[in-house]
C-alpha positions in Angstrom: -28.6 3.4 26.4 -31.3 5.7 27.7 -31.4 7.2 31.4 -34.5 5.5 32.2 -36.8 2.7 30.9 -39.7 4.8 31.6 -40.5 8.7 32.4 -44.0 9.3 33.8 -45.5 12.6 33.5 -47.2 13.8 36.3 -47.2 12.4 40.3 -51.1 12.3 40.8 -52.5 9.0 41.7 -52.5 7.3 38.5 -49.1 8.0 37.9 -47.7 7.0 41.4 -49.9 3.7 40.9 -48.2 3.1 37.1 -44.8 3.8 38.5 -45.3 1.4 41.3 -46.3 -1.6 39.2 -43.5 -0.9 36.4 -40.5 0.0 39.1 -41.7 -3.4 40.9 -41.3 -5.3 37.8 -37.3 -4.0 37.3 -37.7 -1.0 35.3 -35.9 2.2 35.7 -38.7 4.7 36.6 -38.5 8.5 36.7 -41.7 10.3 37.6 -41.7 14.0 37.2 -44.0 16.6 38.7 -44.6 20.2 38.0 -45.8 21.3 41.1 -43.8 20.7 44.8 -46.1 18.1 46.1 -47.1 14.8 44.6 -51.0 13.8 44.2 -52.3 16.1 41.5 -56.0 16.8 42.6 -55.6 14.8 45.5 -52.6 16.9 47.2 -53.3 18.7 50.2 -52.0 22.1 50.1 -52.2 25.4 52.4 -55.0 27.7 51.6 -55.0 29.6 54.7 -52.6 29.9 57.5 -52.5 26.3 59.0 -55.1 25.0 57.2 -54.7 22.6 54.4 -57.3 20.7 52.1 -56.9 19.0 48.4 -59.3 19.3 45.5 -60.3 15.6 46.0 -62.0 15.7 49.3 -63.2 11.8 49.6 -61.9 8.1 48.4 -65.1 6.0 48.2 -64.1 3.3 45.7 -60.4 2.5 45.7 -59.8 -1.2 44.0 -58.8 -4.0 46.6 -56.2 -5.6 43.9 -54.4 -2.2 43.9 -54.1 -1.8 47.7 -53.0 -5.3 47.9 -50.6 -5.5 45.0 -48.8 -2.2 46.2 -48.8 -3.3 49.9 -50.6 0.0 50.5 -51.8 -1.0 54.1 -48.1 -1.5 55.0 -47.3 2.0 53.8 -49.9 3.5 56.2 -53.1 3.3 54.3 -56.3 2.4 56.2 -59.4 1.3 54.8 -62.7 2.1 56.4 -66.4 1.6 55.8 -68.4 3.3 53.2 -68.9 7.0 54.2 -72.3 7.8 55.5 -74.2 9.9 53.0 -76.7 12.4 54.3 -79.5 14.2 52.1 -80.0 17.2 53.3 -83.8 18.5 53.6 -84.9 22.0 53.9 -87.6 20.8 56.7 -84.9 19.3 58.6 -85.9 16.0 58.1 -82.7 14.7 56.7 -82.0 11.2 54.8 -79.3 9.3 56.2 -77.4 6.3 54.2 -75.1 4.6 56.9 -73.9 0.9 56.8 -76.1 0.0 53.9 -78.9 1.2 56.0 -81.5 4.3 55.2 -83.3 6.1 57.4 -85.5 9.4 57.0 -87.8 7.8 54.2 -91.1 6.0 54.3 -91.4 2.3 54.5 -92.1 1.9 50.8 -88.9 4.0 50.1 -86.9 1.8 52.4 -88.0 -1.5 50.8 -87.6 0.2 47.2 -84.1 1.0 48.2 -83.1 -2.3 49.4 -84.6 -4.2 45.9 -82.7 -1.0 44.0 -79.7 -1.5 45.6 -79.5 -5.1 45.3 -79.9 -5.0 41.6 -77.7 -2.3 40.9 -74.8 -3.7 43.2 -75.8 -7.1 40.7 -75.0 -5.0 37.6 -71.9 -3.3 39.2 -70.6 -6.7 39.9 -71.2 -7.9 36.3 -68.7 -4.8 35.0 -66.5 -4.8 38.1 -63.8 -7.0 36.5 -63.6 -4.9 33.7 -62.6 -1.6 35.3 -59.2 -3.0 35.8 -58.6 -4.3 32.5 -57.8 -3.0 28.9 -60.9 -3.0 26.9 -60.1 -4.0 23.4 -60.4 -2.1 20.4 -63.2 -3.4 18.1 -61.8 -5.1 15.2 -59.1 -7.7 14.2 -58.9 -9.0 17.7 -56.6 -11.2 19.1 -57.6 -14.3 21.0 -57.0 -13.0 24.4 -59.0 -9.8 23.3 -61.9 -11.9 22.2 -61.9 -13.8 25.4 -62.3 -10.3 27.0 -65.4 -9.4 25.3 -66.5 -12.9 25.9 -66.1 -12.6 29.5 -68.1 -9.3 29.5 -71.0 -11.5 27.7 -70.7 -14.2 30.1 -70.9 -12.0 33.2 -74.0 -10.4 31.6 -75.5 -13.7 30.8 -74.9 -15.0 34.3 -77.6 -12.3 35.6 -80.1 -14.4 33.9 -82.3 -13.6 31.2 -84.7 -11.3 33.2 -82.0 -9.2 34.5 -80.1 -9.1 31.7 -82.8 -7.6 29.7 -83.4 -5.2 32.9 -79.8 -4.2 32.7 -79.8 -3.5 28.9 -82.9 -1.4 29.7 -81.4 0.5 32.7 -78.1 1.0 31.3 -79.7 3.5 28.7 -81.9 5.5 31.2 -81.5 8.9 32.4 -80.6 9.2 36.0 -84.3 11.2 36.3 -86.4 8.0 34.8 -84.3 5.5 37.1 -85.0 7.5 40.1 -88.6 8.2 39.4 -89.1 4.4 38.7 -88.1 3.4 42.2 -88.8 6.1 44.7 -90.8 8.8 45.9 -88.6 10.8 48.2 -87.4 13.8 46.4 -84.3 14.3 48.7 -83.7 10.5 48.1 -84.2 10.9 44.2 -81.2 13.6 44.3 -79.2 11.9 47.1 -78.6 8.9 45.3 -78.7 10.5 41.6 -75.6 12.6 42.9 -72.9 9.9 42.3 -74.1 9.2 38.8 -73.6 13.0 38.1 -70.8 14.5 40.1 -67.9 15.9 38.0 -69.9 15.6 34.7 -71.3 17.7 32.4 -74.8 16.0 32.7 -78.2 16.6 34.4 -80.8 14.2 35.5 -82.3 14.0 32.4 -79.4 13.9 29.9 -79.9 10.5 28.1 -77.9 7.6 27.8 -74.8 8.6 29.9 -74.8 8.8 33.7 -76.0 5.2 34.6 -72.5 3.7 33.6 -70.9 6.2 35.8 -73.1 5.6 38.5 -72.4 1.9 38.2 -68.6 2.5 38.2 -68.8 4.1 41.4 -70.8 1.1 42.9 -67.8 -1.0 42.4 -66.8 -2.8 45.3 -63.7 -0.9 46.1 -62.5 0.3 49.7 -63.1 3.6 50.9 -60.3 5.8 53.2 -60.9 8.4 55.7 -58.0 10.8 54.6 -57.1 11.3 50.9 -53.8 12.7 52.1 -53.1 8.8 53.7 -53.7 7.3 50.1 -51.3 10.0 48.5 -48.6 9.1 51.0 -49.1 5.6 50.8 -48.7 5.6 47.1 -45.9 7.8 47.3 -44.2 5.2 49.7 -45.1 2.3 47.5 -43.6 3.8 44.7 -40.4 4.7 45.8 -39.7 1.7 47.9 -40.1 -0.2 44.6 -37.4 1.9 43.1 -39.0 4.7 41.1 -37.7 8.2 41.8 -39.7 10.9 42.0 -38.8 14.7 41.3 -40.9 17.4 42.1 -40.9 20.8 41.1 -39.9 19.8 37.5 -41.8 21.4 34.6 -41.9 19.6 31.1 -42.0 21.7 27.7 -42.4 18.9 25.3 -42.0 15.3 24.6 -39.5 15.1 21.8 -40.4 12.6 18.9 -37.6 11.3 16.3 -38.5 10.5 13.0 -36.4 7.9 10.6 -37.4 5.8 7.7 -38.8 3.4 10.4 -41.2 5.9 11.7 -41.8 7.8 14.8 -40.3 7.4 18.1 -40.4 9.1 21.5 -37.0 10.0 22.8 -37.7 10.9 26.5 -39.0 14.5 27.7 -37.3 18.0 27.3 -37.7 20.2 30.6 -38.4 23.9 30.5 -34.5 24.8 30.9 -34.0 22.9 27.9 -32.4 19.7 29.5 -33.3 16.4 27.9 -33.9 13.1 29.9 -33.8 10.1 27.3 -36.3 7.2 28.2 -37.5 4.4 26.1 -41.0 5.3 26.8 -42.7 8.1 28.2 -46.2 7.8 30.1 -48.4 10.7 30.5 -50.8 11.0 33.0 -51.5 14.7 32.0 -55.0 14.8 30.2 -55.1 14.2 26.6 -55.1 17.4 25.2 -52.2 18.6 27.1 -50.4 15.4 26.2 -50.9 15.4 22.6 -51.6 19.1 21.5 -49.1 20.8 23.8 -46.3 18.3 24.8 -46.4 16.4 21.6 -47.5 18.9 19.2 -50.0 18.6 16.0 -47.3 18.3 13.7 -46.3 14.9 15.0 -49.9 13.5 14.7 -52.3 12.2 11.8 -54.8 15.0 11.0 -57.6 12.5 11.7 -56.5 11.9 15.2 -55.5 15.5 16.3 -59.3 16.5 15.3 -60.6 14.0 17.6 -58.4 15.0 20.3 -59.1 18.5 20.1 -63.1 17.6 20.1 -62.8 16.0 23.4 -65.4 17.4 25.9 -63.3 18.9 28.8 -64.6 21.9 30.1 -65.2 21.5 33.6 -68.5 21.9 35.6 -67.5 21.7 39.0 -65.9 24.9 41.6 -64.3 23.8 45.0 -64.8 25.4 48.1 -62.7 25.4 51.2 -63.6 26.9 54.3 -61.2 27.5 57.3 -63.2 27.3 60.6 -62.5 28.2 64.3 -64.7 25.4 65.2 -66.7 22.5 64.3 -69.5 23.3 62.2 -73.3 22.6 63.3 -75.8 21.0 60.5 -79.3 21.3 62.4 -80.6 17.7 62.7 -77.2 16.0 61.8 -75.8 13.9 64.4 -72.9 12.4 62.5 -70.6 14.5 60.2 -67.9 12.2 59.4 -69.3 11.4 55.8 -70.8 13.3 53.1 -73.4 15.8 53.1 -75.5 16.7 49.7 -77.3 19.9 49.3 -79.8 19.0 46.4 -83.4 18.9 47.6 -84.9 17.4 44.6 -83.7 16.5 40.9 -84.9 19.4 39.7 -82.5 21.4 41.8 -79.8 19.7 39.6 -81.6 20.3 36.4 -82.1 24.1 37.0 -78.7 24.6 38.0 -77.7 22.7 34.9 -79.9 24.7 32.8 -78.1 27.8 34.2 -74.6 26.4 33.5 -75.6 25.6 30.2 -76.0 29.3 29.2 -72.8 30.5 31.3 -74.1 31.1 34.4 -74.1 29.6 37.9 -77.1 29.1 39.9 -78.5 31.2 42.5 -79.3 27.9 44.2 -76.2 26.0 44.2 -76.2 22.0 44.6 -72.9 20.7 46.6 -71.5 17.6 48.3 -70.1 18.6 51.6 -67.2 17.1 53.6 -65.3 18.1 56.9 -61.9 15.9 56.0 -60.3 17.5 59.0 -62.5 15.1 61.0 -60.6 12.4 59.7 -57.1 14.0 59.4 -56.4 16.2 62.3 -53.4 17.7 60.6 -55.4 19.7 57.9 -56.7 22.3 60.6 -54.9 23.8 63.8 -56.1 21.9 67.0 -59.7 22.4 67.5 -60.5 24.0 64.3 -61.8 22.2 60.8 -61.8 22.5 57.2 -65.1 22.3 55.3 -65.0 21.0 51.8 -67.4 21.5 49.2 -67.9 20.2 45.7 -70.1 22.5 43.9 -71.8 21.2 40.8 -72.6 23.1 37.5 -70.0 26.0 37.5 -69.3 26.3 34.1 -65.7 27.2 32.7 -67.0 29.6 30.3 -68.9 32.1 32.5 -70.6 34.7 30.9 -68.5 37.7 31.3 -65.6 35.8 32.3 -64.2 34.9 35.5 -62.9 37.6 37.6 -62.5 38.6 41.5 -66.0 39.9 41.9 -67.5 36.7 40.0 -65.7 34.6 42.4 -67.0 36.6 45.5 -70.3 36.9 44.4 -70.2 33.0 43.9 -68.3 32.2 47.1 -71.2 34.6 49.1 -74.0 32.5 47.4 -72.6 29.1 48.3 -72.1 30.0 51.9 -75.3 31.4 52.2 -76.7 27.9 51.1 -74.6 26.1 53.3 -75.7 28.5 56.2 -79.6 27.3 55.4 -78.4 23.9 57.1 -75.7 25.2 59.3 -77.0 28.5 61.0 -74.2 30.6 62.4 -71.1 28.8 60.6 -70.2 32.2 58.9 -69.3 33.4 62.5 -66.9 30.2 62.2 -65.1 31.3 58.8 -61.5 32.6 59.3 -60.5 32.1 55.5 -61.7 30.5 52.5 -60.5 29.6 48.8 -63.1 29.1 45.7 -61.6 27.3 42.9 -63.5 27.6 39.8 -62.9 25.2 36.9 -60.5 28.2 35.4 -58.5 28.0 38.3 -58.3 24.3 38.4 -57.0 24.6 34.8 -54.3 27.1 36.0 -53.4 25.7 39.3 -53.2 22.0 38.1 -52.7 22.0 34.6 -55.7 20.3 33.5 -57.0 21.4 30.2 -60.6 23.1 31.0 -60.2 22.5 34.8 -62.3 18.7 34.3 -61.8 16.5 37.3 -61.9 13.6 34.7 -59.9 15.0 32.0 -62.6 14.5 29.4 -66.2 13.8 30.1 -67.3 10.4 31.3 -70.3 9.8 28.4 -70.6 6.6 26.5 -68.9 8.1 23.2 -66.0 8.6 25.7 -65.6 5.7 27.4 -64.6 1.9 27.7 -62.9 1.1 24.0 -63.4 4.8 22.9 -61.8 6.6 25.8 -60.1 8.9 25.3 -60.7 7.9 21.8 -59.7 5.1 19.2 -56.3 4.9 18.7 -55.2 5.8 22.3 -57.9 4.1 24.2 -55.5 1.1 24.9 -53.2 3.2 26.6 -51.0 2.8 23.6 -50.8 5.8 21.3 -50.1 6.3 17.6 -46.6 7.5 18.5 -44.4 4.6 19.5 -43.2 4.5 23.1 -45.7 7.0 24.0 -48.3 5.7 26.6 -51.4 7.4 28.5 -52.2 6.4 32.1 -54.5 9.4 33.4 -58.1 9.8 33.9 -58.8 10.5 30.4 -58.0 7.0 29.9 -60.3 3.7 30.6 -62.0 3.5 33.3 -62.2 7.1 33.9 -61.5 9.6 36.7 -62.2 9.3 40.5 -59.6 8.3 43.2 -59.4 4.7 41.7 -55.7 4.1 40.3 -57.3 2.0 37.5 -56.1 3.9 34.7 -52.5 3.6 36.2 -53.1 0.2 36.9 -54.1 -0.8 33.6 -51.5 1.2 31.5 -48.8 -0.5 33.7 -49.7 -3.9 32.5 -50.4 -3.0 28.8 -46.7 -1.7 29.0 -45.5 -4.8 30.9 -47.1 -7.2 28.2 
């Protein structure tokens, strides 16, 4: 008899969600985490004496289904309304989206926003049920799988003929075209387009990619003020269901036995040589780490191996943390408990992307800023604060390579851009940390330092994520499953891949 029914590799949010569902169903579940903290990219860690931050700095669309199923509210999770978003403008005339209301734009743009939001939310609702379902592969489908396809078609048909045609047209548009069709304000276009592009290797003019990610992020989930609250609630849910979690435990490989009946997962081998046996192994690590490093190409069919090797998974986002001695003041911004976007126009995003494309970072960086200590006072000493910034279009493959001089230069450039909107912030800085995609790969074991484990593009989404033969959570090796951000529906703090993988296993 194996030591466990299921071993889950990685105690990120997806691994914890998967563990909770499986343990609640009566399985003996062991979760193994290489670092000393659970949470993965959402784990809060000290970056300066007394100051803590996580790479993931906000929760915007966590599924209410998972919150209910795992009783996360009873474990301390509090939902809040959608975080306000501020589009920072160089002239001080900022645009604010709060509680569904838009201010700082013309009457025409406000009316267009209502019409645009209404239509996009209808499109998002049509797709929303399928983020928490396995998307079947195409060909030789069972009746239940055909019903899933039929459900998708029915939801689109319910939009009505005119809106269904508009959905199919909008679905294939670049973000630039969608924004130009609807709005006049340059700041508004960049602010609304941001959520379709953040974390990706795409720009406003990139075709046929970003709208699906935008609709994914418009799904009707819950926002929480604190990322650490979500991680703590998920850990409590998993352990209360009976799952065992071991941190500081690094895995060397996933042993696979071969017999006349075929391959079969045996469990996991730790770096100290110890083997823990299990009937199945579920990996929340990225696909390339799982298959190329932990399993090994010698156990895989060459065509499958080549598809995994071709996955686009080099990150394009850097993370800046600032330890501040007091609250920063952004000129013209009254409420700083939401997200602030520095991207004065779509061209600013496009030009920053062009720089990254050729291995450089932009001298005019674009970014999303939050002050997580506003929601979670434990992240900084009393009266002090943490600033967290996602800086887009910072290449993994920097021309000349990443070194301390390059990091220092980029950090100074980012702070100068922030200081344009928050004069005097430099005097408040008592410590800082800059994490490039290379640093995220090194510190968190994510291939290429990509947030989403692999690019969220049409050819790597839905029934093709990460690739066929592994897109329905099961893999070509019996007993081995995936449950990380490299699975459907993708990245962000949603737990949807972990939920879907668990339900697939429990079938």
